[in-house]
Backbone bond lengths (Angstrom), bond angles and torsions (degrees), N, CA, C in turn:
res aa  C-N    CA-C-N  psi(-1)  N-CA   C-N-CA  omega(-1)  CA-C   N-CA-C  phi
1 M - - - 1.439 - - 1.527 108.80 -
2 K 1.295 116.05 131.79 1.454 121.35 -177.83 1.527 109.61 -110.54
3 F 1.352 115.65 129.49 1.456 120.97 179.71 1.516 109.62 -97.91
4 N 1.318 116.09 133.72 1.459 119.12 172.96 1.534 108.71 -98.95
5 K 1.302 117.37 -178.24 1.461 122.08 -176.27 1.528 111.15 -60.72
6 R 1.308 116.77 -40.94 1.472 121.68 -179.11 1.539 111.04 -63.37
7 D 1.330 117.53 -41.19 1.466 121.21 178.05 1.528 111.18 -64.97
8 T 1.309 116.72 -40.93 1.458 121.53 179.90 1.522 110.93 -63.71
9 I 1.322 117.13 -44.23 1.466 121.16 178.47 1.526 110.10 -62.38
10 F 1.327 117.44 -43.02 1.454 122.02 178.67 1.535 110.70 -60.18
11 L 1.324 117.58 -45.66 1.459 121.46 179.75 1.530 111.57 -65.14
12 L 1.320 117.55 -37.04 1.461 121.14 177.01 1.530 111.35 -65.47
13 I 1.318 116.28 -39.80 1.469 120.08 177.52 1.525 110.27 -64.67
14 I 1.313 117.90 -44.15 1.470 121.89 178.10 1.533 109.94 -61.03
15 A 1.325 117.23 -43.65 1.465 121.20 179.22 1.529 110.62 -62.83
16 A 1.329 117.48 -39.88 1.468 121.26 179.10 1.526 110.79 -65.28
17 V 1.319 117.67 -41.72 1.467 121.21 178.51 1.529 110.30 -63.08
18 I 1.314 117.40 -44.44 1.461 121.43 178.78 1.529 110.11 -62.37
19 L 1.320 118.04 -42.46 1.459 122.11 178.58 1.528 111.06 -61.38
20 V 1.321 117.28 -44.07 1.468 121.01 178.80 1.526 110.27 -62.46
21 L 1.315 117.62 -42.19 1.463 120.66 179.17 1.521 112.29 -64.79
22 V 1.308 117.25 -41.03 1.464 121.09 -179.77 1.524 110.33 -67.91
23 V 1.312 118.04 -46.37 1.460 121.59 -179.18 1.535 109.91 -66.64
24 G 1.317 117.61 -36.65 1.456 121.79 -178.65 1.514 114.02 -71.48
25 T 1.317 118.27 -15.89 1.464 120.42 -178.47 1.520 112.81 -104.51
26 T 1.314 117.97 10.28 1.459 119.70 178.12 1.521 109.65 -70.30
27 E 1.311 116.85 159.43 1.461 121.97 -177.70 1.519 110.71 -64.47
28 R 1.322 115.37 142.95 1.463 120.08 178.92 1.517 110.93 -65.31
29 T 1.302 114.85 154.33 1.463 119.84 -179.13 1.523 110.48 -117.96
30 T 1.332 117.13 35.68 1.458 119.58 177.84 1.518 110.11 -70.68
31 K 1.306 115.52 156.80 1.457 120.83 179.91 1.525 110.00 -70.93
32 A 1.307 116.04 141.27 1.460 120.80 174.18 1.522 109.09 -75.78
33 V 1.320 116.06 156.91 1.454 120.68 175.28 1.531 107.75 -67.32
34 P 1.332 118.79 134.66 1.469 120.31 -179.71 1.527 111.73 -57.77
35 D 1.302 115.66 142.42 1.467 121.86 -179.45 1.529 108.79 -89.23
36 N 1.345 115.77 77.30 1.461 120.41 -179.94 1.521 110.32 -144.04
37 D 1.324 116.67 171.67 1.464 121.52 -176.82 1.523 112.79 -64.76
38 T 1.330 117.99 -30.45 1.455 121.23 179.99 1.526 110.99 -60.23
39 H 1.312 117.16 -40.54 1.464 121.91 -175.37 1.527 113.89 -97.20
40 K 1.301 117.05 -8.15 1.463 121.64 -170.02 1.532 114.92 -57.83
41 N 1.320 118.84 -38.47 1.461 121.64 -176.05 1.521 114.01 -109.22
42 V 1.320 117.85 15.56 1.459 121.45 -179.99 1.526 109.18 -70.82
43 T 1.337 115.92 127.94 1.468 119.96 -177.78 1.517 113.68 -128.64
44 S 1.331 118.95 -2.90 1.463 119.70 -176.65 1.528 111.34 -142.27
45 R 1.312 114.68 161.96 1.458 120.91 177.40 1.527 110.11 -62.91
46 E 1.326 117.16 -37.22 1.460 120.94 -179.83 1.530 110.59 -58.69
47 Q 1.323 116.44 -41.06 1.463 119.70 178.21 1.530 110.46 -66.53
48 C 1.317 117.23 -38.49 1.473 120.23 177.42 1.528 110.40 -62.94
49 M 1.347 115.27 -44.91 1.452 120.21 -174.18 1.529 113.05 -72.36
50 A 1.332 117.95 -13.42 1.459 120.11 175.29 1.536 109.64 -57.92
51 C 1.319 117.53 -35.25 1.473 121.67 178.06 1.532 112.75 -106.11
52 H 1.329 117.17 -28.18 1.464 120.26 -170.85 1.522 114.52 -102.51
53 S 1.354 118.04 13.49 1.464 121.06 173.48 1.532 108.48 -77.92
54 A 1.307 116.84 173.44 1.470 120.67 -179.56 1.526 111.62 -59.09
55 E 1.333 117.34 -30.40 1.462 121.34 -179.52 1.527 111.96 -94.28
56 G 1.298 118.63 -1.29 1.459 123.01 -174.10 1.519 114.05 -77.43
57 V 1.322 114.80 178.54 1.462 122.86 -178.73 1.527 111.18 -66.16
58 K 1.322 117.36 -40.59 1.472 122.31 -179.77 1.528 108.47 -133.50
59 P 1.352 117.41 82.51 1.469 120.75 -177.13 1.530 112.42 -61.73
60 Q 1.323 114.37 153.54 1.466 119.85 174.95 1.525 108.07 -62.65
61 P 1.344 117.35 150.15 1.469 119.50 178.34 1.530 111.16 -68.03
62 L 1.323 115.64 157.00 1.467 120.10 176.56 1.519 109.68 -57.85
63 G 1.302 116.32 138.82 1.457 120.93 178.61 1.516 113.90 86.26
64 H 1.339 118.18 0.64 1.466 120.94 178.91 1.522 108.39 -65.75
65 P 1.342 118.32 135.43 1.465 120.18 179.41 1.531 111.38 -60.05
66 K 1.311 115.70 148.19 1.463 121.37 178.94 1.524 110.59 -90.13
67 A 1.307 117.43 46.91 1.466 122.45 -178.15 1.519 110.51 -72.85
68 N 1.321 115.68 155.39 1.458 120.96 179.08 1.517 112.74 -99.06
69 Q 1.306 117.92 2.33 1.457 121.50 -177.69 1.521 109.56 -127.78
70 C 1.321 116.06 87.98 1.471 121.03 -177.32 1.524 111.91 -58.44
71 F 1.341 116.00 -37.74 1.460 119.98 -173.69 1.526 113.18 -81.73
72 Q 1.308 117.41 3.07 1.459 119.70 173.10 1.528 109.17 -73.40
73 C 1.316 117.14 -33.87 1.471 121.59 179.12 1.529 112.15 -106.18
74 H 1.333 116.40 -43.98 1.463 121.23 -176.79 1.523 108.81 -91.00
75 K 1.321 115.67 108.01 1.463 121.18 -175.89 1.516 111.66 -88.13
76 Q 1.339 114.66 147.41 1.448 121.68 175.78 1.518 108.92 -110.72
77 P 1.333 117.21 154.64 1.460 120.02 176.01 1.533 110.83 -61.03
78 E 1.320 117.21 153.43 1.462 123.44 -177.45 1.521 113.51 -56.57
79 H 1.340 117.73 -34.31 1.465 120.50 -174.57 1.524 113.51 -77.26
80 W 1.323 118.29 -2.77 1.457 120.99 -177.57 1.510 111.28 -77.18
81 V 1.322 115.47 153.52 1.451 122.52 178.29 1.525 110.15 -84.50
82 G 1.327 117.02 -27.65 1.468 122.39 -172.98 1.512 114.24 -71.54
83 G 1.351 116.34 -133.00 1.455 122.06 -174.92 1.504 113.72 -52.01
84 K 1.310 115.83 145.85 1.469 120.37 -175.92 1.509 111.04 -87.64
85 N 1.309 117.20 136.78 1.455 124.31 174.44 1.513 108.72 -84.67
86 K 1.293 117.69 141.23 1.463 120.93 177.68 1.493 110.32 -119.30
């Protein structure tokens, strides 16, 4: 089988799409919730935002998504009472 320039470009595009899909589906690397008494019983976004709002002790970094479910990205250990791990 002989490949011409058009076939090579097509295969490169397919390879690039596959690479983007594979890299885009890797596991997130967000920080876990600290394993301490302060965070142990946190169960809602409101409790998170008490410290992590713009006026809080440790505000969220610039560009942080305005999501309403902190525990969707930030996982807690299984033994915690707060947010559920999935």
